[in-house]
NUDRENKE-607389 format. One record per atom (N, C-alpha, C): residue number from 0; atom name; x, y, z. Coordinates in Angstrom, 2 decimals, decimal comma. Example, Ala and Ser with C-alpha at 12.3 -4.5 7.8 and 13.67 -1.06 7.14 Angstrom:
<pt i="0" at="N" east="13,19" north="-5,69" up="7,80"/>
<pt i="0" at="CA" east="12,30" north="-4,50" up="7,80"/>
<pt i="0" at="C" east="13,20" north="-3,30" up="7,80"/>
<pt i="1" at="N" east="12,85" north="-2,25" up="7,08"/>
<pt i="1" at="CA" east="13,67" north="-1,06" up="7,14"/>
<pt i="1" at="C" east="12,90" north="0,03" up="7,87"/>
This chain:
<pt i="0" at="N" east="0,86" north="-1,17" up="0,00"/>
<pt i="0" at="CA" east="0,00" north="0,00" up="0,00"/>
<pt i="0" at="C" east="0,91" north="1,24" up="0,00"/>
<pt i="1" at="N" east="0,66" north="2,16" up="-0,92"/>
<pt i="1" at="CA" east="1,47" north="3,38" up="-0,96"/>
<pt i="1" at="C" east="1,28" north="4,22" up="0,31"/>
<pt i="2" at="N" east="2,33" north="4,90" up="0,75"/>
<pt i="2" at="CA" east="2,24" north="5,71" up="1,98"/>
<pt i="2" at="C" east="1,12" north="6,75" up="1,92"/>
<pt i="3" at="N" east="0,85" north="7,31" up="0,74"/>
<pt i="3" at="CA" east="-0,21" north="8,31" up="0,63"/>
<pt i="3" at="C" east="-1,58" north="7,70" up="0,93"/>
<pt i="4" at="N" east="-1,78" north="6,48" up="0,46"/>
<pt i="4" at="CA" east="-3,07" north="5,81" up="0,70"/>
<pt i="4" at="C" east="-3,22" north="5,49" up="2,18"/>
<pt i="5" at="N" east="-2,14" north="5,03" up="2,79"/>
<pt i="5" at="CA" east="-2,19" north="4,73" up="4,22"/>
<pt i="5" at="C" east="-2,47" north="5,99" up="5,02"/>
<pt i="6" at="N" east="-1,82" north="7,09" up="4,66"/>
<pt i="6" at="CA" east="-2,06" north="8,36" up="5,35"/>
<pt i="6" at="C" east="-3,51" north="8,79" up="5,20"/>
<pt i="7" at="N" east="-4,09" north="8,60" up="4,01"/>
<pt i="7" at="CA" east="-5,50" north="8,95" up="3,80"/>
<pt i="7" at="C" east="-6,41" north="8,08" up="4,65"/>
<pt i="8" at="N" east="-6,09" north="6,80" up="4,77"/>
<pt i="8" at="CA" east="-6,90" north="5,90" up="5,60"/>
<pt i="8" at="C" east="-6,80" north="6,28" up="7,07"/>
<pt i="9" at="N" east="-5,62" north="6,66" up="7,52"/>
<pt i="9" at="CA" east="-5,45" north="7,07" up="8,91"/>
<pt i="9" at="C" east="-6,27" north="8,33" up="9,18"/>
<pt i="10" at="N" east="-6,22" north="9,29" up="8,26"/>
<pt i="10" at="CA" east="-7,00" north="10,52" up="8,39"/>
<pt i="10" at="C" east="-8,49" north="10,21" up="8,45"/>
<pt i="11" at="N" east="-8,94" north="9,33" up="7,57"/>
<pt i="11" at="CA" east="-10,36" north="8,94" up="7,56"/>
<pt i="11" at="C" east="-10,74" north="8,27" up="8,87"/>
<pt i="12" at="N" east="-9,90" north="7,34" up="9,33"/>
<pt i="12" at="CA" east="-10,17" north="6,66" up="10,59"/>
<pt i="12" at="C" east="-10,28" north="7,67" up="11,73"/>
<pt i="13" at="N" east="-9,33" north="8,60" up="11,80"/>
<pt i="13" at="CA" east="-9,34" north="9,57" up="12,88"/>
<pt i="13" at="C" east="-10,57" north="10,46" up="12,83"/>
<pt i="14" at="N" east="-11,03" north="10,81" up="11,64"/>
<pt i="14" at="CA" east="-12,24" north="11,62" up="11,52"/>
<pt i="14" at="C" east="-13,44" north="10,85" up="12,07"/>
<pt i="15" at="N" east="-13,56" north="9,58" up="11,68"/>
<pt i="15" at="CA" east="-14,68" north="8,78" up="12,20"/>
<pt i="15" at="C" east="-14,52" north="8,52" up="13,69"/>
<pt i="16" at="N" east="-13,28" north="8,29" up="14,14"/>
<pt i="16" at="CA" east="-13,04" north="8,03" up="15,57"/>
<pt i="16" at="C" east="-13,49" north="9,21" up="16,42"/>
<pt i="17" at="N" east="-13,22" north="10,42" up="15,95"/>
<pt i="17" at="CA" east="-13,62" north="11,61" up="16,70"/>
<pt i="17" at="C" east="-15,14" north="11,74" up="16,83"/>
<pt i="18" at="N" east="-15,87" north="11,15" up="15,89"/>
<pt i="18" at="CA" east="-17,34" north="11,23" up="15,91"/>
<pt i="18" at="C" east="-18,00" north="10,08" up="16,67"/>
<pt i="19" at="N" east="-17,23" north="9,15" up="17,18"/>
<pt i="19" at="CA" east="-17,82" north="7,98" up="17,84"/>
<pt i="19" at="C" east="-18,31" north="8,31" up="19,24"/>
<pt i="20" at="N" east="-19,17" north="7,44" up="19,70"/>
<pt i="20" at="CA" east="-19,62" north="7,51" up="21,09"/>
<pt i="20" at="C" east="-19,35" north="6,14" up="21,71"/>
<pt i="21" at="N" east="-18,96" north="6,10" up="22,97"/>
<pt i="21" at="CA" east="-18,66" north="4,82" up="23,61"/>
<pt i="21" at="C" east="-19,90" north="3,94" up="23,73"/>
<pt i="22" at="N" east="-19,68" north="2,64" up="23,57"/>
<pt i="22" at="CA" east="-20,75" north="1,69" up="23,84"/>
<pt i="22" at="C" east="-20,87" north="1,52" up="25,35"/>
<pt i="23" at="N" east="-22,09" north="1,31" up="25,81"/>
<pt i="23" at="CA" east="-22,29" north="1,00" up="27,22"/>
<pt i="23" at="C" east="-21,93" north="-0,46" up="27,41"/>
<pt i="24" at="N" east="-20,82" north="-0,72" up="28,04"/>
<pt i="24" at="CA" east="-20,32" north="-2,09" up="28,21"/>
<pt i="24" at="C" east="-20,31" north="-2,42" up="29,69"/>
<pt i="25" at="N" east="-20,79" north="-3,62" up="30,00"/>
<pt i="25" at="CA" east="-20,69" north="-4,09" up="31,38"/>
<pt i="25" at="C" east="-19,88" north="-5,38" up="31,39"/>
<pt i="26" at="N" east="-19,72" north="-5,98" up="32,53"/>
<pt i="26" at="CA" east="-18,90" north="-7,18" up="32,65"/>
<pt i="26" at="C" east="-19,65" north="-8,47" up="32,34"/>
<pt i="27" at="N" east="-20,85" north="-8,37" up="31,79"/>
<pt i="27" at="CA" east="-21,64" north="-9,57" up="31,55"/>
<pt i="27" at="C" east="-21,35" north="-10,20" up="30,20"/>
<pt i="28" at="N" east="-20,60" north="-9,53" up="29,33"/>
<pt i="28" at="CA" east="-20,30" north="-10,06" up="28,01"/>
<pt i="28" at="C" east="-19,20" north="-11,10" up="28,05"/>
<pt i="29" at="N" east="-18,92" north="-11,71" up="26,90"/>
<pt i="29" at="CA" east="-17,86" north="-12,71" up="26,85"/>
<pt i="29" at="C" east="-16,50" north="-12,05" up="27,06"/>
<pt i="30" at="N" east="-15,52" north="-12,81" up="27,42"/>
<pt i="30" at="CA" east="-14,14" north="-12,37" up="27,61"/>
<pt i="30" at="C" east="-14,04" north="-11,25" up="28,64"/>
<pt i="31" at="N" east="-14,85" north="-11,32" up="29,67"/>
<pt i="31" at="CA" east="-14,73" north="-10,37" up="30,78"/>
<pt i="31" at="C" east="-14,94" north="-8,93" up="30,39"/>
<pt i="32" at="N" east="-16,05" north="-8,61" up="29,78"/>
<pt i="32" at="CA" east="-16,33" north="-7,22" up="29,45"/>
<pt i="32" at="C" east="-16,49" north="-6,96" up="27,97"/>
<pt i="33" at="N" east="-16,31" north="-7,97" up="27,15"/>
<pt i="33" at="CA" east="-16,51" north="-7,80" up="25,72"/>
<pt i="33" at="C" east="-17,97" north="-7,60" up="25,39"/>
<pt i="34" at="N" east="-18,23" north="-7,10" up="24,22"/>
<pt i="34" at="CA" east="-19,59" north="-6,88" up="23,77"/>
<pt i="34" at="C" east="-19,96" north="-8,01" up="22,82"/>
<pt i="35" at="N" east="-21,12" north="-8,59" up="23,01"/>
<pt i="35" at="CA" east="-21,55" north="-9,69" up="22,15"/>
<pt i="35" at="C" east="-21,93" north="-9,17" up="20,77"/>
<pt i="36" at="N" east="-21,86" north="-10,07" up="19,79"/>
<pt i="36" at="CA" east="-22,26" north="-9,70" up="18,43"/>
<pt i="36" at="C" east="-23,70" north="-9,23" up="18,38"/>
<pt i="37" at="N" east="-24,55" north="-9,85" up="19,17"/>
<pt i="37" at="CA" east="-25,96" north="-9,46" up="19,20"/>
<pt i="37" at="C" east="-26,11" north="-8,04" up="19,74"/>
<pt i="38" at="N" east="-25,33" north="-7,69" up="20,78"/>
<pt i="38" at="CA" east="-25,41" north="-6,35" up="21,35"/>
<pt i="38" at="C" east="-24,94" north="-5,30" up="20,35"/>
<pt i="39" at="N" east="-23,87" north="-5,60" up="19,62"/>
<pt i="39" at="CA" east="-23,38" north="-4,67" up="18,60"/>
<pt i="39" at="C" east="-24,43" north="-4,51" up="17,50"/>
<pt i="40" at="N" east="-24,99" north="-5,61" up="17,04"/>
<pt i="40" at="CA" east="-26,00" north="-5,56" up="15,98"/>
<pt i="40" at="C" east="-27,20" north="-4,73" up="16,40"/>
<pt i="41" at="N" east="-27,65" north="-4,92" up="17,62"/>
<pt i="41" at="CA" east="-28,78" north="-4,14" up="18,13"/>
<pt i="41" at="C" east="-28,43" north="-2,66" up="18,17"/>
<pt i="42" at="N" east="-27,24" north="-2,35" up="18,66"/>
<pt i="42" at="CA" east="-26,80" north="-0,96" up="18,76"/>
<pt i="42" at="C" east="-26,71" north="-0,30" up="17,38"/>
<pt i="43" at="N" east="-26,24" north="-1,05" up="16,39"/>
<pt i="43" at="CA" east="-26,08" north="-0,54" up="15,03"/>
<pt i="43" at="C" east="-27,38" north="-0,59" up="14,23"/>
<pt i="44" at="N" east="-28,38" north="-1,27" up="14,75"/>
<pt i="44" at="CA" east="-29,65" north="-1,40" up="14,02"/>
<pt i="44" at="C" east="-29,55" north="-2,36" up="12,84"/>
<pt i="45" at="N" east="-28,72" north="-3,39" up="13,00"/>
<pt i="45" at="CA" east="-28,49" north="-4,36" up="11,94"/>
<pt i="45" at="C" east="-28,81" north="-5,76" up="12,44"/>
<pt i="46" at="N" east="-28,90" north="-6,69" up="11,50"/>
<pt i="46" at="CA" east="-29,02" north="-8,08" up="11,91"/>
<pt i="46" at="C" east="-27,68" north="-8,53" up="12,46"/>
<pt i="47" at="N" east="-27,69" north="-9,57" up="13,25"/>
<pt i="47" at="CA" east="-26,45" north="-10,07" up="13,85"/>
<pt i="47" at="C" east="-25,46" north="-10,48" up="12,75"/>
<pt i="48" at="N" east="-25,96" north="-11,15" up="11,73"/>
<pt i="48" at="CA" east="-25,10" north="-11,62" up="10,65"/>
<pt i="48" at="C" east="-24,46" north="-10,45" up="9,90"/>
<pt i="49" at="N" east="-25,24" north="-9,41" up="9,61"/>
<pt i="49" at="CA" east="-24,70" north="-8,24" up="8,91"/>
<pt i="49" at="C" east="-23,66" north="-7,53" up="9,76"/>
<pt i="50" at="N" east="-23,94" north="-7,39" up="11,05"/>
<pt i="50" at="CA" east="-22,98" north="-6,76" up="11,95"/>
<pt i="50" at="C" east="-21,68" north="-7,55" up="11,98"/>
<pt i="51" at="N" east="-21,78" north="-8,88" up="12,04"/>
<pt i="51" at="CA" east="-20,58" north="-9,71" up="12,07"/>
<pt i="51" at="C" east="-19,77" north="-9,55" up="10,79"/>
<pt i="52" at="N" east="-20,45" north="-9,43" up="9,65"/>
<pt i="52" at="CA" east="-19,75" north="-9,22" up="8,37"/>
<pt i="52" at="C" east="-19,00" north="-7,89" up="8,39"/>
<pt i="53" at="N" east="-19,64" north="-6,84" up="8,90"/>
<pt i="53" at="CA" east="-18,98" north="-5,54" up="9,00"/>
<pt i="53" at="C" east="-17,77" north="-5,59" up="9,93"/>
<pt i="54" at="N" east="-17,92" north="-6,26" up="11,06"/>
<pt i="54" at="CA" east="-16,83" north="-6,37" up="12,02"/>
<pt i="54" at="C" east="-15,66" north="-7,14" up="11,42"/>
<pt i="55" at="N" east="-15,96" north="-8,24" up="10,72"/>
<pt i="55" at="CA" east="-14,90" north="-9,01" up="10,08"/>
<pt i="55" at="C" east="-14,18" north="-8,18" up="9,04"/>
<pt i="56" at="N" east="-14,92" north="-7,40" up="8,27"/>
<pt i="56" at="CA" east="-14,31" north="-6,56" up="7,24"/>
<pt i="56" at="C" east="-13,41" north="-5,49" up="7,88"/>
<pt i="57" at="N" east="-13,90" north="-4,85" up="8,94"/>
<pt i="57" at="CA" east="-13,09" north="-3,83" up="9,62"/>
<pt i="57" at="C" east="-11,83" north="-4,44" up="10,23"/>
<pt i="58" at="N" east="-11,96" north="-5,63" up="10,80"/>
<pt i="58" at="CA" east="-10,81" north="-6,31" up="11,39"/>
<pt i="58" at="C" east="-9,79" north="-6,64" up="10,31"/>
<pt i="59" at="N" east="-10,28" north="-7,13" up="9,18"/>
<pt i="59" at="CA" east="-9,40" north="-7,47" up="8,06"/>
<pt i="59" at="C" east="-8,65" north="-6,23" up="7,56"/>
<pt i="60" at="N" east="-9,38" north="-5,12" up="7,39"/>
<pt i="60" at="CA" east="-8,76" north="-3,88" up="6,92"/>
<pt i="60" at="C" east="-7,75" north="-3,35" up="7,93"/>
<pt i="61" at="N" east="-8,06" north="-3,45" up="9,22"/>
<pt i="61" at="CA" east="-7,13" north="-2,99" up="10,26"/>
<pt i="61" at="C" east="-5,87" north="-3,85" up="10,24"/>
<pt i="62" at="N" east="-6,03" north="-5,14" up="10,07"/>
<pt i="62" at="CA" east="-4,89" north="-6,05" up="10,02"/>
<pt i="62" at="C" east="-4,02" north="-5,72" up="8,81"/>
<pt i="63" at="N" east="-4,64" north="-5,51" up="7,66"/>
<pt i="63" at="CA" east="-3,87" north="-5,17" up="6,46"/>
<pt i="63" at="C" east="-3,16" north="-3,83" up="6,64"/>
<pt i="64" at="N" east="-3,83" north="-2,86" up="7,24"/>
<pt i="64" at="CA" east="-3,21" north="-1,56" up="7,48"/>
<pt i="64" at="C" east="-2,02" north="-1,68" up="8,42"/>
<pt i="65" at="N" east="-2,16" north="-2,50" up="9,45"/>
<pt i="65" at="CA" east="-1,08" north="-2,68" up="10,40"/>
<pt i="65" at="C" east="0,12" north="-3,36" up="9,72"/>
<pt i="66" at="N" east="-0,15" north="-4,33" up="8,88"/>
<pt i="66" at="CA" east="0,93" north="-5,00" up="8,16"/>
<pt i="66" at="C" east="1,61" north="-4,04" up="7,20"/>
<pt i="67" at="N" east="0,82" north="-3,22" up="6,52"/>
<pt i="67" at="CA" east="1,39" north="-2,25" up="5,58"/>
<pt i="67" at="C" east="2,24" north="-1,24" up="6,33"/>
<pt i="68" at="N" east="1,78" north="-0,80" up="7,49"/>
<pt i="68" at="CA" east="2,54" north="0,14" up="8,30"/>
<pt i="68" at="C" east="3,84" north="-0,45" up="8,79"/>
<pt i="69" at="N" east="3,84" north="-1,75" up="9,06"/>
<pt i="69" at="CA" east="5,05" north="-2,42" up="9,53"/>
<pt i="69" at="C" east="6,11" north="-2,49" up="8,44"/>
<pt i="70" at="N" east="5,66" north="-2,49" up="7,19"/>
<pt i="70" at="CA" east="6,61" north="-2,58" up="6,06"/>
<pt i="70" at="C" east="7,18" north="-1,22" up="5,69"/>
<pt i="71" at="N" east="6,59" north="-0,12" up="6,19"/>
<pt i="71" at="CA" east="7,08" north="1,21" up="5,79"/>
<pt i="71" at="C" east="8,41" north="1,53" up="6,41"/>
């Protein structure tokens, strides 16, 4: 990934990050405080399956970005 593209993705991420609001998380979820897929789907107004697809895609993109950053 070219450095310019990575910089643009970082800028985009930071813009969206600044607009986020924290999820209300308690200790009842899996992994000692994690949020269940169903809880995320409900919060996003999506089906559980659609939310999981979005989460997998975001995780994949984050992983690729991290690997690209490691090569710079």
